C-alpha positions as CSV (number, residue, x, y, z in Angstrom):
1,X,237.8,-16.5,11.6
2,X,235.4,-13.9,10.2
3,X,235.0,-12.7,6.6
4,X,237.5,-10.2,5.5
5,X,236.3,-7.5,3.1
6,X,238.6,-4.9,1.4
7,X,237.2,-1.6,0.4
8,X,239.3,0.7,-1.8
9,X,238.9,4.3,-0.5
10,X,241.2,6.7,-2.4
11,X,244.4,5.9,-4.3
12,X,246.4,3.3,-2.5
13,X,244.4,3.8,0.7
14,X,242.1,0.9,1.6
15,X,240.0,-0.4,4.4
16,X,239.9,-3.9,5.7
17,X,236.7,-5.0,7.5
18,X,236.3,-8.2,9.5
19,X,232.8,-9.4,10.2
20,X,231.9,-12.1,12.8
21,X,231.4,-15.6,11.6
22,X,227.8,-16.9,11.8
23,X,228.7,-19.1,14.7
24,X,229.2,-16.2,17.0
25,X,226.0,-14.3,16.1
26,X,223.8,-15.4,19.0
27,X,220.2,-14.2,19.7
28,X,219.7,-11.8,22.6
29,X,218.3,-14.5,24.8
30,X,221.3,-16.8,24.0
31,X,223.7,-13.9,24.9
32,X,221.9,-13.4,28.2
33,X,222.0,-17.1,29.0
34,X,225.7,-17.2,28.1
35,X,226.5,-14.3,30.5
36,X,224.5,-15.8,33.3
37,X,226.1,-19.3,32.8
38,X,229.6,-17.8,32.7
39,X,228.9,-15.8,35.9
40,X,227.6,-18.9,37.6
41,X,230.5,-21.0,36.5
42,X,233.1,-18.4,37.6
43,X,231.5,-17.8,41.0
44,X,231.2,-21.6,41.6
45,X,234.8,-22.3,40.6
46,X,236.1,-19.3,42.6
47,X,234.2,-20.5,45.7
48,X,235.5,-24.0,45.3
49,X,239.1,-22.7,44.8
50,X,238.8,-20.6,48.0
51,X,237.5,-23.5,50.0
52,X,240.2,-25.9,48.8
53,X,242.9,-23.3,49.4
54,X,241.8,-22.5,53.0
55,X,241.2,-26.2,53.7
56,X,244.7,-27.1,52.5
57,X,246.2,-24.3,54.6
58,X,244.4,-25.4,57.7
59,X,245.2,-29.1,57.3
60,X,248.8,-28.4,56.6
61,X,249.0,-26.0,59.7
62,X,247.4,-28.7,61.9
63,X,249.8,-31.3,60.6
64,X,252.8,-29.2,61.6
65,X,253.5,-29.5,65.4
66,X,254.8,-25.9,65.8
67,X,251.8,-24.3,64.0
68,X,249.3,-26.6,65.8
69,X,250.7,-25.5,69.2
70,X,250.4,-21.9,68.1
71,X,246.8,-22.4,67.0
72,X,245.8,-24.1,70.2
73,X,247.5,-21.6,72.5
74,X,246.0,-18.5,74.0
75,X,247.2,-16.5,71.0
76,X,245.7,-19.0,68.5
77,X,243.3,-16.4,67.1
78,X,246.1,-14.2,65.9
79,X,248.0,-17.2,64.3
80,X,244.7,-18.3,62.6
81,X,244.1,-14.7,61.3
82,X,247.6,-14.5,59.9
83,X,247.2,-17.9,58.2
84,X,243.8,-16.9,56.7
85,X,244.9,-13.4,55.5
86,X,248.0,-14.9,53.8
87,X,245.8,-17.4,51.9
88,X,243.1,-14.8,51.2
89,X,245.7,-12.6,49.5
90,X,246.7,-15.6,47.4
91,X,243.0,-16.3,46.5
92,X,242.5,-12.6,45.5
93,X,245.7,-12.6,43.3
94,X,244.5,-15.8,41.5
95,X,240.7,-14.9,41.1
96,X,241.0,-11.2,40.3
97,X,242.4,-11.6,36.7
98,X,239.6,-14.2,36.0
99,X,237.0,-11.7,37.2
100,X,238.4,-8.9,35.1
101,X,238.5,-11.2,32.0
102,X,234.8,-12.2,32.7
103,X,233.9,-8.5,33.0
104,X,235.5,-7.7,29.6
105,X,233.7,-10.6,27.9
106,X,230.4,-9.5,29.5
107,X,230.9,-5.9,28.3
108,X,231.6,-7.1,24.8
109,X,228.4,-9.3,24.8
110,X,226.3,-6.5,26.3
111,X,227.5,-4.0,23.6
112,X,226.1,-6.4,21.0
113,X,222.9,-6.6,22.9
114,X,222.6,-2.8,23.2
115,X,223.0,-2.4,19.4
116,X,220.2,-5.0,18.8
117,X,218.0,-3.4,21.4
118,X,218.5,0.1,19.9
119,X,217.6,-1.1,16.4
120,X,214.5,-2.9,17.7
121,X,213.4,0.2,19.7
122,X,213.8,2.4,16.6
123,X,211.5,0.1,14.6
124,X,209.0,0.0,17.4
125,X,209.0,3.7,17.8
126,X,208.4,4.1,14.1
127,X,205.4,1.7,14.4
128,X,204.1,3.7,17.3
129,X,204.2,6.9,15.3
130,X,202.0,5.3,12.6
131,X,204.5,4.2,10.0
132,X,203.0,0.7,9.4
133,X,205.4,-0.2,6.6
134,X,208.4,0.0,8.9
135,X,210.8,-2.9,8.7
136,X,211.7,-4.3,12.2
137,X,215.3,-5.5,12.3
138,X,215.7,-9.1,13.2
139,X,212.4,-10.3,11.7
140,X,214.2,-11.8,8.7
141,X,215.7,-14.5,10.9
142,X,212.3,-15.3,12.3
143,X,210.7,-15.5,8.9
144,X,213.5,-17.9,7.7
145,X,213.1,-20.2,10.7
146,X,209.3,-20.2,10.2
147,X,209.4,-21.8,6.7
148,X,208.1,-25.3,6.5
149,X,210.2,-28.2,5.2
150,X,209.8,-29.0,1.5
151,X,207.7,-32.2,1.9
152,X,205.2,-30.2,4.0
153,X,205.1,-27.4,1.4
154,X,204.4,-29.9,-1.4
155,X,201.5,-31.4,0.6
156,X,199.7,-28.0,0.5
157,X,200.5,-26.7,4.0
158,X,201.7,-23.1,4.0
Protein backbone atom coordinates (compact mmCIF):
# COMPACT_ATOMS: atom_id res chain seq x y z
CA UNK A 1 0.00 0.00 0.00
CA UNK A 2 1.15 3.55 -0.61
CA UNK A 3 1.95 6.29 1.86
CA UNK A 4 -1.08 8.18 3.16
CA UNK A 5 -0.67 11.88 3.89
CA UNK A 6 -3.34 14.03 5.56
CA UNK A 7 -3.41 17.74 4.76
CA UNK A 8 -5.65 20.03 6.84
CA UNK A 9 -7.34 22.55 4.56
CA UNK A 10 -9.90 24.70 6.40
CA UNK A 11 -11.69 23.91 9.64
CA UNK A 12 -12.64 20.26 9.68
CA UNK A 13 -12.04 19.82 5.97
CA UNK A 14 -8.97 17.76 5.15
CA UNK A 15 -7.44 16.04 2.20
CA UNK A 16 -5.99 12.53 2.12
CA UNK A 17 -3.33 11.83 -0.48
CA UNK A 18 -2.05 8.36 -1.32
CA UNK A 19 1.29 8.08 -3.07
CA UNK A 20 2.58 5.02 -4.88
CA UNK A 21 4.98 2.74 -3.03
CA UNK A 22 8.53 2.74 -4.34
CA UNK A 23 8.06 -0.76 -5.79
CA UNK A 24 5.65 0.52 -8.46
CA UNK A 25 7.78 3.47 -9.57
CA UNK A 26 9.36 1.99 -12.68
CA UNK A 27 11.60 3.71 -15.19
CA UNK A 28 10.15 4.58 -18.58
CA UNK A 29 12.02 1.72 -20.23
CA UNK A 30 10.74 -0.73 -17.62
CA UNK A 31 7.18 0.52 -18.16
CA UNK A 32 7.54 0.06 -21.92
CA UNK A 33 8.96 -3.45 -21.49
CA UNK A 34 6.15 -4.28 -19.06
CA UNK A 35 3.47 -3.20 -21.56
CA UNK A 36 5.14 -5.13 -24.41
CA UNK A 37 5.52 -8.25 -22.24
CA UNK A 38 1.89 -8.04 -21.10
CA UNK A 39 0.69 -7.63 -24.71
CA UNK A 40 2.80 -10.58 -25.85
CA UNK A 41 1.51 -12.75 -23.01
CA UNK A 42 -2.13 -11.85 -23.57
CA UNK A 43 -1.92 -12.43 -27.32
CA UNK A 44 -0.15 -15.77 -26.84
CA UNK A 45 -2.61 -16.99 -24.23
CA UNK A 46 -5.57 -15.81 -26.31
CA UNK A 47 -4.27 -17.64 -29.37
CA UNK A 48 -3.65 -20.80 -27.36
CA UNK A 49 -7.13 -20.59 -25.83
CA UNK A 50 -8.67 -20.17 -29.31
CA UNK A 51 -6.79 -23.13 -30.76
CA UNK A 52 -7.66 -25.39 -27.83
CA UNK A 53 -11.34 -24.38 -27.93
CA UNK A 54 -11.67 -25.00 -31.68
CA UNK A 55 -9.68 -28.25 -31.44
CA UNK A 56 -11.93 -29.54 -28.64
CA UNK A 57 -15.05 -28.58 -30.59
CA UNK A 58 -13.85 -30.35 -33.74
CA UNK A 59 -12.71 -33.50 -31.95
CA UNK A 60 -15.96 -33.74 -30.01
CA UNK A 61 -17.95 -33.18 -33.22
CA UNK A 62 -16.00 -35.89 -35.01
CA UNK A 63 -16.51 -38.22 -32.05
CA UNK A 64 -20.30 -37.87 -32.29
CA UNK A 65 -21.73 -40.09 -35.07
CA UNK A 66 -24.54 -37.66 -35.98
CA UNK A 67 -22.31 -34.57 -36.22
CA UNK A 68 -19.63 -36.52 -38.09
CA UNK A 69 -22.14 -37.59 -40.74
CA UNK A 70 -23.34 -33.98 -41.07
CA UNK A 71 -19.75 -32.74 -41.48
CA UNK A 72 -18.96 -35.38 -44.11
CA UNK A 73 -22.15 -34.83 -46.13
CA UNK A 74 -22.71 -32.41 -49.01
CA UNK A 75 -23.84 -29.76 -46.50
CA UNK A 76 -20.78 -30.25 -44.30
CA UNK A 77 -19.51 -26.73 -44.90
CA UNK A 78 -22.63 -25.24 -43.34
CA UNK A 79 -22.39 -27.57 -40.30
CA UNK A 80 -18.71 -26.70 -39.88
CA UNK A 81 -19.40 -22.96 -40.14
CA UNK A 82 -22.13 -23.25 -37.49
CA UNK A 83 -19.79 -25.16 -35.19
CA UNK A 84 -16.98 -22.62 -35.64
CA UNK A 85 -19.19 -19.53 -35.26
CA UNK A 86 -20.65 -20.87 -32.01
CA UNK A 87 -17.16 -21.46 -30.63
CA UNK A 88 -15.83 -18.14 -31.90
CA UNK A 89 -18.60 -16.34 -30.02
CA UNK A 90 -17.51 -18.20 -26.87
CA UNK A 91 -13.89 -17.20 -27.48
CA UNK A 92 -14.86 -13.54 -27.95
CA UNK A 93 -16.94 -13.55 -24.75
CA UNK A 94 -13.98 -14.94 -22.77
CA UNK A 95 -11.17 -12.91 -24.37
CA UNK A 96 -12.88 -9.50 -24.64
CA UNK A 97 -12.86 -8.72 -20.87
CA UNK A 98 -9.17 -9.67 -20.68
CA UNK A 99 -8.41 -7.35 -23.60
CA UNK A 100 -10.32 -4.49 -21.98
CA UNK A 101 -8.46 -5.04 -18.70
CA UNK A 102 -5.13 -4.98 -20.55
CA UNK A 103 -6.14 -1.75 -22.30
CA UNK A 104 -6.95 -0.09 -18.97
CA UNK A 105 -3.61 -1.16 -17.46
CA UNK A 106 -1.75 0.05 -20.58
CA UNK A 107 -3.49 3.44 -20.40
CA UNK A 108 -2.58 3.83 -16.72
CA UNK A 109 1.06 3.00 -17.45
CA UNK A 110 1.12 5.30 -20.50
CA UNK A 111 -0.26 8.21 -18.45
CA UNK A 112 2.68 7.84 -16.07
CA UNK A 113 5.07 7.82 -19.02
CA UNK A 114 3.43 10.93 -20.50
CA UNK A 115 3.98 12.85 -17.25
CA UNK A 116 7.65 11.87 -17.16
CA UNK A 117 8.13 12.75 -20.81
CA UNK A 118 6.49 16.17 -20.36
CA UNK A 119 8.78 16.97 -17.42
CA UNK A 120 11.84 15.86 -19.38
CA UNK A 121 10.78 17.85 -22.44
CA UNK A 122 10.26 20.96 -20.30
CA UNK A 123 13.79 20.69 -18.92
CA UNK A 124 15.29 20.09 -22.33
CA UNK A 125 13.41 23.07 -23.80
CA UNK A 126 14.77 25.27 -21.02
CA UNK A 127 18.30 24.05 -21.79
CA UNK A 128 17.76 24.75 -25.48
CA UNK A 129 16.69 28.31 -24.61
CA UNK A 130 20.02 28.88 -22.85
CA UNK A 131 19.08 28.34 -19.19
CA UNK A 132 22.09 26.18 -18.31
CA UNK A 133 21.25 26.00 -14.60
CA UNK A 134 18.00 24.14 -15.33
CA UNK A 135 17.39 21.03 -13.28
CA UNK A 136 16.31 18.05 -15.38
CA UNK A 137 13.72 15.90 -13.62
CA UNK A 138 14.86 12.32 -13.10
CA UNK A 139 18.60 13.04 -12.85
CA UNK A 140 18.59 12.57 -9.08
CA UNK A 141 17.95 8.86 -9.55
CA UNK A 142 20.85 8.62 -12.00
CA UNK A 143 23.17 10.46 -9.63
CA UNK A 144 22.23 8.18 -6.71
CA UNK A 145 22.86 5.06 -8.76
CA UNK A 146 26.20 6.44 -10.00
CA UNK A 147 27.69 6.63 -6.50
CA UNK A 148 30.50 4.22 -5.81
CA UNK A 149 30.42 1.74 -2.91
CA UNK A 150 32.10 2.84 0.34
CA UNK A 151 35.22 0.61 -0.01
CA UNK A 152 35.96 2.11 -3.44
CA UNK A 153 35.42 5.66 -2.15
CA UNK A 154 37.91 5.11 0.70
CA UNK A 155 40.52 3.85 -1.79
CA UNK A 156 40.50 7.24 -3.54
CA UNK A 157 38.24 6.52 -6.52
CA UNK A 158 35.60 9.19 -7.14
